[in-house]
C-alpha positions in Angstrom: 191.2 41.4 -108.1 190.6 42.5 -104.6 187.3 42.7 -102.8 184.3 40.5 -103.2 181.3 41.6 -105.3 183.3 43.5 -107.8 182.1 41.5 -110.8 185.4 39.8 -111.5 183.9 36.5 -112.7 181.5 38.2 -115.1 184.4 40.2 -116.5 186.3 36.9 -116.9 183.4 35.4 -118.8 182.8 38.3 -121.1 186.5 39.2 -122.0 187.1 36.2 -124.4 184.0 37.1 -126.4 185.8 40.0 -128.0 187.5 37.8 -130.6 184.9 35.1 -131.1 184.2 36.5 -134.6 187.7 35.2 -135.6 188.0 31.5 -136.6 191.4 31.0 -135.0 190.4 32.3 -131.6 190.5 29.6 -129.0 190.1 30.5 -125.3 190.5 28.4 -122.1 188.8 29.4 -118.8 190.1 27.5 -115.8 188.9 27.0 -112.2 190.7 24.9 -109.5 187.9 22.3 -109.1 185.0 21.0 -111.2 182.3 22.1 -108.7 183.6 25.7 -108.9 183.8 25.4 -112.7 180.1 24.5 -112.9 179.1 27.9 -111.5 181.0 29.6 -114.4 179.4 27.3 -117.0 175.9 28.2 -115.7 176.7 31.9 -115.9 178.1 31.5 -119.4 174.9 29.8 -120.6 173.0 33.0 -119.6 175.4 35.3 -121.4 176.9 33.6 -124.4 173.7 32.7 -126.2 172.7 36.4 -126.0 175.9 37.7 -127.4 176.1 35.0 -130.1 172.6 33.5 -130.7 174.0 30.7 -132.9 176.7 29.7 -130.4 176.4 26.0 -129.3 177.3 24.5 -125.9 178.9 21.0 -126.1 178.5 19.4 -122.7 180.9 16.4 -123.3 183.8 18.7 -124.4 182.9 21.4 -121.9 183.3 24.1 -124.6 181.3 26.7 -126.6 181.5 26.7 -130.4 180.7 29.9 -132.2 179.5 30.4 -135.8 183.0 31.7 -136.9 184.7 28.5 -135.7 186.0 30.1 -132.5 186.0 28.1 -129.3 185.9 28.8 -125.5 186.8 25.8 -123.5 186.1 25.4 -119.7 188.5 23.3 -117.7 189.8 22.7 -114.2 193.3 22.2 -112.8 193.5 21.2 -109.2 197.1 20.1 -109.5 199.9 19.8 -112.0 198.5 16.4 -113.2 195.3 18.1 -114.2 197.3 20.9 -115.9 199.2 18.4 -118.0 196.0 17.8 -120.0 196.5 21.1 -121.7 200.1 20.4 -122.6 200.7 20.9 -126.4 197.4 22.8 -126.8 197.4 26.3 -128.3 195.2 29.0 -126.9 195.0 32.7 -127.8 193.3 33.6 -124.5 193.7 31.9 -121.1 191.9 32.9 -117.9 192.2 31.5 -114.4 189.4 32.4 -112.0 190.5 32.8 -108.3 194.2 32.5 -109.0 195.2 32.9 -105.3 193.7 29.5 -104.6 196.9 28.0 -106.0 199.7 27.9 -103.4 202.5 28.5 -106.0 202.7 30.0 -109.5 203.6 26.6 -111.1 200.2 25.9 -112.7 199.9 29.5 -113.8 203.3 29.4 -115.5 202.7 26.0 -117.0 199.4 27.2 -118.7 201.2 30.3 -119.9 203.4 28.1 -122.1 200.3 27.2 -124.2 199.5 30.9 -125.0 200.3 31.5 -128.6 198.6 32.8 -131.8 199.1 32.1 -135.5 196.8 34.9 -136.5 198.3 38.4 -136.5 194.9 39.9 -136.0 194.4 38.0 -132.6 196.6 39.2 -129.8 197.2 36.8 -126.9 196.1 37.5 -123.4 196.4 35.9 -120.0 193.8 36.9 -117.5 193.3 36.1 -113.8 191.0 37.1 -110.9 191.3 36.7 -107.2 190.8 37.9 -103.6 193.3 38.3 -100.8 193.2 35.8 -98.0 193.8 32.6 -100.0 196.9 30.3 -99.7 198.5 31.8 -102.8 197.9 35.5 -102.0 201.5 36.1 -101.3 202.9 35.2 -104.7 200.0 36.8 -106.5 200.6 40.0 -104.7 204.3 39.9 -105.5 203.7 39.2 -109.2 200.9 41.6 -109.9 200.0 44.0 -107.0 203.3 45.2 -105.6 205.4 46.1 -108.7 203.2 49.1 -109.7 200.3 51.3 -108.7 196.8 49.8 -109.3 195.6 50.3 -112.9 199.1 51.1 -114.0 200.8 48.7 -116.5 204.4 47.7 -116.0 206.8 45.8 -118.2 208.7 42.6 -117.4 211.8 42.2 -119.4 212.6 38.9 -121.1 216.0 38.0 -122.6 215.5 36.4 -126.1 217.9 35.5 -128.9 216.5 38.6 -130.7 217.3 40.8 -127.7 215.3 42.2 -124.8 211.6 41.7 -125.1 208.8 42.6 -122.8 205.5 41.3 -121.5 203.0 43.7 -119.8 201.2 43.1 -116.6 198.6 45.2 -114.8 196.6 44.8 -111.6 193.0 46.2 -111.8 191.4 46.5 -108.4 187.7 45.6 -108.2 185.6 46.5 -105.2 181.9 46.1 -104.3 181.4 49.8 -104.8 182.4 49.3 -108.5 179.4 47.0 -109.1 176.3 49.1 -109.6 174.0 46.0 -109.5 175.0 44.8 -106.1 175.1 48.4 -104.8 171.4 48.9 -105.6 170.8 48.0 -101.9 173.1 48.1 -98.9 172.5 44.5 -97.9 175.7 43.0 -99.2 177.8 45.9 -98.2 176.5 45.7 -94.6 177.1 42.0 -94.5 180.8 42.5 -95.6 181.2 45.4 -93.2 180.0 43.3 -90.3 182.7 40.7 -90.8 185.7 40.4 -88.3 188.4 42.9 -89.0 190.7 40.9 -91.1 188.0 39.4 -93.3 186.4 42.9 -93.6 189.7 44.3 -94.8 190.2 41.4 -97.3 186.6 41.1 -98.7 185.4 44.7 -98.5 188.5 46.8 -98.8 190.6 44.3 -101.0 193.5 44.7 -98.6 196.3 42.3 -99.7 198.3 42.9 -96.5 195.5 41.6 -94.2 196.0 38.0 -93.2 193.7 35.8 -91.1 194.9 32.8 -89.1 198.5 33.8 -89.6 200.7 31.0 -88.2 202.9 33.5 -86.3 201.0 36.6 -85.5 203.7 37.7 -83.1 206.3 37.9 -85.9 207.1 41.5 -86.6 209.5 42.8 -89.2 210.2 45.8 -87.0 211.2 43.5 -84.1 212.5 40.4 -85.6 214.2 41.5 -88.8 217.5 43.4 -88.5 220.3 44.9 -90.6 223.2 42.5 -91.2 226.3 42.7 -89.2 229.5 40.7 -88.8 228.9 37.7 -86.6 231.3 37.7 -83.6 233.9 34.9 -83.8 232.9 33.5 -80.4 229.3 32.8 -81.4 228.3 29.2 -82.0 227.2 28.5 -85.6 225.1 25.7 -87.2 222.7 25.3 -90.1 219.4 23.6 -90.9 217.8 22.7 -94.2 214.6 21.5 -95.9 215.3 19.6 -99.1 213.4 19.8 -102.4 214.1 19.4 -106.0 210.9 20.3 -107.8 209.9 22.4 -104.8 212.4 24.9 -103.3 215.2 23.7 -101.0 216.2 26.1 -98.2 219.2 26.3 -95.9 219.4 28.7 -93.0 222.5 29.5 -91.1 222.2 30.2 -87.3 224.4 31.9 -84.8 223.9 31.6 -81.0 224.8 34.7 -79.0 226.0 34.8 -75.4 222.3 35.1 -74.2 221.3 31.9 -76.0 219.4 33.9 -78.7 219.4 32.7 -82.3 220.4 34.9 -85.2 219.7 33.7 -88.7 222.4 35.4 -90.8 222.3 33.7 -94.2 219.9 31.7 -96.4 220.2 29.6 -99.5 216.9 29.3 -101.4 217.2 27.3 -104.6 215.3 24.9 -106.9 215.9 22.3 -109.5 219.4 21.4 -108.3 220.6 17.8 -107.5 221.8 16.8 -104.1 225.5 16.7 -105.0 225.5 20.2 -106.5 223.4 21.5 -103.5 226.0 20.1 -101.1 228.7 21.9 -102.9 226.7 25.2 -102.9 226.4 24.9 -99.1 230.1 24.2 -98.6 231.1 27.1 -100.8 229.0 29.5 -98.8 230.6 28.3 -95.6 234.3 28.9 -96.6 236.3 30.2 -93.7 233.6 29.4 -91.1 233.3 26.7 -88.5 229.8 25.2 -88.6 229.4 22.9 -85.7 226.6 20.8 -87.2 223.8 20.7 -89.7 220.2 19.4 -89.4 218.5 18.1 -92.5 214.9 16.8 -93.2 215.1 13.2 -92.0 213.0 12.0 -95.0 216.1 12.5 -97.1 217.7 9.4 -95.5 215.0 7.3 -97.2 216.1 5.2 -100.1 214.9 6.2 -103.6 214.8 2.8 -105.2 216.7 -0.4 -104.5 220.2 0.8 -105.2 222.3 3.9 -104.8 222.7 6.3 -101.8 220.0 8.4 -100.3 219.8 12.1 -100.8 221.4 12.7 -97.4 224.1 10.2 -98.1 224.9 11.9 -101.4 225.4 15.2 -99.7 227.5 13.7 -97.0 229.7 11.9 -99.6 230.3 15.4 -101.1 231.6 16.7 -97.8 228.4 18.4 -96.5 227.6 16.6 -93.3 224.1 16.5 -91.7 222.2 14.8 -88.9 218.5 14.0 -89.3 215.8 16.3 -88.0 213.4 15.2 -85.3 210.6 13.0 -86.7 209.1 11.9 -83.5 205.3 12.0 -83.0 204.1 15.6 -82.7 207.5 16.9 -83.8 205.8 19.4 -86.2 203.6 20.8 -83.4 206.5 20.9 -80.9 208.7 22.6 -83.6 206.0 25.3 -84.2 205.8 25.9 -80.4 209.6 26.2 -80.3 209.5 28.9 -83.0 206.7 30.7 -81.0 208.9 30.7 -77.9 211.8 32.1 -79.9 209.7 34.9 -81.3 208.5 35.9 -77.8 210.1 39.0 -76.5 211.9 38.5 -73.1 214.0 41.1 -71.3 213.2 43.6 -74.2 214.7 41.3 -76.8 213.3 38.4 -78.8 215.0 35.0 -78.8 215.2 34.9 -82.6 216.2 37.5 -85.1 216.7 37.4 -88.8 219.0 39.3 -91.1 217.0 41.3 -93.7 219.1 39.6 -96.4 217.2 36.3 -95.7 214.4 37.6 -98.0 212.6 34.3 -98.6 212.3 33.5 -94.9 211.0 37.0 -94.1 208.6 36.9 -97.0 207.0 33.6 -96.3 206.9 33.9 -92.5 204.7 37.0 -92.6 202.0 35.3 -94.7 202.3 31.6 -93.6 198.8 30.4 -92.7 197.7 27.8 -90.2 196.2 24.5 -91.3 192.4 24.6 -91.4 192.2 21.1 -90.1 194.9 21.4 -87.5 195.3 25.0 -86.1 198.4 23.8 -84.2 200.3 23.3 -87.4 201.0 25.4 -90.5 199.3 24.9 -93.9 201.6 22.5 -95.7 200.1 23.6 -99.0 201.6 27.0 -98.5 205.3 27.9 -99.2 206.7 26.5 -96.0 210.2 25.4 -97.1 212.0 28.2 -95.2 209.8 27.7 -92.2 210.6 24.0 -92.1 214.3 24.8 -92.1 213.7 27.3 -89.3 211.7 24.7 -87.3 214.5 22.1 -87.7 217.0 24.6 -86.5 215.0 25.7 -83.5 214.2 22.1 -82.5 217.9 21.3 -82.5 218.4 24.0 -79.7 215.2 24.0 -77.7 214.7 26.8 -75.2 215.2 25.8 -71.6 214.6 28.7 -69.3 216.9 27.4 -66.5 219.6 26.5 -68.9 219.3 29.9 -70.6 219.7 31.6 -67.3 222.8 29.7 -66.4 224.1 30.4 -69.9 223.6 34.2 -69.4 225.2 34.0 -65.9 228.3 32.3 -67.3 229.0 35.1 -69.6 228.2 37.9 -67.2 231.4 39.9 -66.6 230.6 40.6 -62.9 230.8 36.9 -62.2 234.3 36.5 -63.5 237.1 36.3 -60.9 240.7 36.4 -62.0 243.0 33.9 -60.5 245.9 36.4 -60.8 244.9 40.1 -60.3 248.1 41.3 -61.9 247.6 39.6 -65.2 243.8 39.5 -65.1 243.2 35.8 -65.8 
């Protein structure tokens, strides 16, 4: 992965040919959509018949069949419903072209479950390609790029009944300069070099830390992320949450200092837990604290079926009380503006700071993209669960400059006048 023009798609097409002389070899090559898949099919028709002259392309099945009996299938998976078509299948090689186009690793992990071999002479492989700058760049970077130096394999430990086992991953960078065919002239290089700075870093340099159209460009880890400390007892505390079962659920705990600034001092980021258990988790983390109120995604008050309590009612019945988030028109846009105001630095300090222990909020904020169709909102296909909880919390305490000034004045020591100078109160 990395820059454009490195020959990634051709490598993806050629790699499964290594075992096409084995009858039990079965490969699956996936793109996100059918139009993108057609480009790979056309390229395969130029390559495969040269490598195996007797190989046959079957248009209806979208697969190549080789003289040995081996098969290479071409498929697409735009969502989990598409991916379910491969459930129960058995593949010795699976490749996903342009993996960062997927906002989460769900489809990647689901396809991995079909990777198995009954032939000891055929090892199993999972392959993927991709460029930075897509909606899923963050999780791809965390899974493949960050754990080890480029071209260096690293092991991921898996606990099994037979003990600790390992799978091996490796990130192989590919740049335009690695492709001798495209580098025969300078045309493509000059074109990439002339792009705006962020795109140039992504497409020419393969820089995974370069993000275009970041939803919060003013967010800085150096400014807004701090070391944890004990919250003073006098600070007002509340919480906000975005609910999910299949997708992550996130709770953020806020503290308000005497200058009306917000400090996010704790997060709960979980998945696949029911509403009652989720409520008990929240209450357990708050032992010994006084939380004045909680804000929860208002959609959780909707009924799921004709009978039974809603998700929010289930949590409240388990002792975890909430009030619904703002769902008025333009609430998403107004909420994003409120977060921008909080990140803004006034009087040498921002209005919002985050403990570094809130790892998921910090991780997703730095790479959260804007919506291509509505630049005033974030891309809801990205991992925005922690952001939604942040937005609900900020909207519950909107910034009012006049109020904030009165709030600061109230707590200024010079404005305090003791009624009794002897006792000081």
